[in-house]
C-alpha positions as CSV (number, residue, x, y, z in Angstrom):
1,M,-178.2,215.8,-216.9
2,R,-179.7,212.5,-215.9
3,A,-182.7,212.9,-213.6
4,S,-182.5,211.1,-210.3
5,A,-184.1,211.2,-206.9
6,A,-182.7,213.6,-204.4
7,L,-183.3,213.7,-200.7
8,L,-183.9,216.9,-198.7
9,S,-183.4,216.6,-194.9
10,L,-185.7,218.7,-192.7
11,G,-184.5,219.5,-189.2
12,M,-181.7,216.9,-189.1
13,T,-178.1,217.4,-189.7
14,T,-176.7,215.7,-192.8
15,T,-174.6,213.3,-190.7
16,S,-177.4,212.2,-188.4
17,L,-179.8,211.7,-191.4
18,R,-177.3,209.8,-193.4
19,A,-176.5,207.6,-190.4
20,R,-180.2,207.0,-189.7
21,L,-180.9,206.1,-193.3
22,R,-177.9,203.9,-193.7
23,A,-179.0,202.0,-190.6
24,C,-182.4,201.3,-192.3
25,R,-182.7,197.8,-193.5
26,S,-186.1,198.5,-195.2
27,F,-187.9,201.4,-196.7
28,L,-191.7,200.8,-196.9
29,L,-193.2,202.6,-199.9
30,T,-196.9,203.3,-199.4
31,P,-199.2,205.4,-201.6
32,G,-200.5,208.5,-200.0
33,S,-203.9,207.6,-201.2
34,R,-203.9,204.5,-199.0
35,P,-203.8,205.8,-195.4
36,D,-204.7,202.3,-194.1
37,T,-201.3,201.2,-195.1
38,F,-199.5,203.9,-193.0
39,T,-200.5,202.1,-189.8
40,A,-199.4,198.7,-191.2
41,A,-196.0,200.3,-192.1
42,R,-195.7,201.8,-188.7
43,T,-196.3,198.5,-186.9
44,S,-194.2,196.4,-189.2
45,S,-190.5,195.8,-188.7
46,G,-189.6,198.4,-191.3
47,D,-187.1,201.1,-190.5
48,A,-188.6,203.9,-192.7
49,I,-191.8,204.7,-194.5
50,I,-192.0,206.7,-197.7
51,V,-195.4,208.2,-198.2
52,D,-195.6,208.5,-201.9
53,L,-197.5,211.4,-203.4
54,E,-196.1,210.8,-206.9
55,S,-196.2,207.8,-209.1
56,T,-198.2,205.4,-207.0
57,V,-201.1,207.9,-206.7
58,A,-203.7,208.3,-209.5
59,P,-204.0,211.9,-210.8
60,N,-207.5,212.3,-209.4
61,D,-206.3,211.2,-205.9
62,K,-203.4,213.6,-205.5
63,K,-205.2,216.1,-203.3
64,R,-206.6,213.4,-201.0
65,A,-203.1,211.7,-200.9
66,R,-201.6,215.0,-199.8
67,E,-204.2,215.5,-197.1
68,N,-203.6,211.9,-195.9
69,A,-199.8,212.5,-195.7
70,L,-200.3,215.6,-193.7
71,S,-202.7,213.9,-191.3
72,Y,-200.1,211.1,-190.9
73,L,-197.4,213.6,-190.1
74,R,-199.6,215.1,-187.4
75,Q,-199.4,211.8,-185.5
76,A,-196.6,211.4,-183.0
77,A,-193.3,210.4,-184.6
78,S,-191.5,207.2,-183.6
79,E,-187.8,207.1,-182.8
80,D,-187.7,203.7,-184.7
81,L,-189.3,204.8,-187.9
82,A,-188.0,207.5,-190.3
83,R,-190.8,209.3,-192.1
84,L,-190.2,210.5,-195.6
85,V,-192.5,212.0,-198.1
86,R,-192.0,211.6,-201.9
87,I,-193.4,214.7,-203.5
88,N,-194.4,215.2,-207.1
89,S,-191.8,216.9,-209.3
90,P,-191.4,220.5,-208.2
91,R,-191.6,221.3,-212.0
92,S,-195.3,220.3,-211.9
93,V,-198.4,221.9,-210.5
94,E,-199.0,219.0,-208.1
95,G,-195.4,219.2,-206.9
96,L,-195.8,222.9,-206.1
97,R,-199.1,222.1,-204.3
98,D,-197.2,219.4,-202.3
99,L,-194.5,221.9,-201.3
100,L,-197.0,224.6,-200.3
101,A,-199.0,222.1,-198.2
102,L,-195.8,221.0,-196.4
103,H,-194.7,224.6,-196.0
104,E,-198.0,225.5,-194.3
105,S,-198.0,222.4,-192.1
106,D,-196.6,222.5,-188.6
107,N,-195.5,218.9,-188.9
108,Q,-192.6,217.9,-191.2
109,P,-191.3,214.5,-192.3
110,D,-187.7,213.6,-191.6
111,A,-186.9,214.1,-195.3
112,I,-188.5,214.8,-198.6
113,V,-187.7,212.6,-201.6
114,I,-187.7,214.7,-204.8
115,P,-188.3,212.5,-207.9
116,K,-186.8,213.1,-211.3
117,C,-184.6,215.9,-210.0
118,E,-182.7,217.4,-212.9
119,S,-180.9,220.4,-211.4
120,A,-179.6,222.1,-208.3
121,D,-182.2,224.8,-208.9
122,E,-184.9,222.4,-208.2
123,L,-183.3,221.4,-204.9
124,R,-182.9,225.1,-204.0
125,L,-186.6,225.8,-204.9
126,V,-187.7,222.9,-202.6
127,A,-185.4,224.0,-199.8
128,D,-186.5,227.7,-200.1
129,V,-190.2,226.9,-200.1
130,L,-190.0,224.5,-197.2
131,D,-187.7,226.4,-194.8
132,G,-185.8,229.2,-196.3
133,A,-182.9,227.0,-197.4
134,Q,-182.1,225.8,-193.9
135,S,-182.5,222.2,-195.1
136,T,-179.6,219.8,-196.0
137,I,-179.7,218.2,-199.4
138,I,-178.2,214.7,-199.7
139,E,-178.3,212.0,-202.3
140,P,-177.2,208.7,-200.6
141,A,-176.4,205.8,-202.8
142,M,-179.3,203.9,-201.3
143,L,-181.7,206.2,-203.2
144,R,-180.7,204.6,-206.4
145,E,-182.1,201.3,-205.1
146,A,-185.1,203.1,-203.8
147,E,-185.7,204.5,-207.2
148,R,-185.7,201.0,-208.7
149,V,-188.2,199.8,-206.0
150,I,-190.4,202.8,-206.7
151,A,-190.3,202.1,-210.4
152,I,-191.2,198.5,-209.9
153,A,-194.0,199.4,-207.4
154,S,-195.4,202.0,-209.9
155,K,-195.4,199.4,-212.7
156,V,-197.1,196.8,-210.5
157,S,-199.6,199.4,-209.3
158,S,-200.4,200.5,-212.9
159,N,-200.8,197.0,-214.1
160,A,-203.1,195.8,-211.3
161,P,-206.8,195.6,-211.9
162,A,-208.7,198.5,-210.3
163,S,-210.3,196.2,-207.7
164,A,-206.9,194.9,-206.6
165,Q,-205.6,198.4,-206.0
166,G,-208.2,198.9,-203.2
167,S,-208.3,202.6,-203.4
168,P,-210.9,203.8,-200.9
169,S,-213.6,206.2,-202.1
């Protein structure tokens, strides 16, 4: 099976989430390790923010990125901005940590982006950990484009000099 991104809706019906995401003209991908970019994304004209905990975050920054994402989710949500979190693969230790942190949090994103998803079992695992399988799993066509954008952003991020990445200490 070809791995692809999948989307898990939290607290929204499939129809309303699909409608909301289809109405989005732009998804702003921001590394979870860069909380300063969350505010910029929120005040920009973007329709959705994807806080990435996966490929745009250095391995040593994963814990801090997770904490930043949870802090962002504690802020009041905006009707005009869909909030998504791209977790690490649920087949990895970091992905399981992401899931447990989200499970223990009182504040949830509108949806979870699951990278490199290879099976329905992975989707069930994520849904079970987050809310006892009450989530709705969808894979809209626009995620294919989002995957390409994430791949490009990851490549650019990994090729940028350390000083240009601006990772705060």
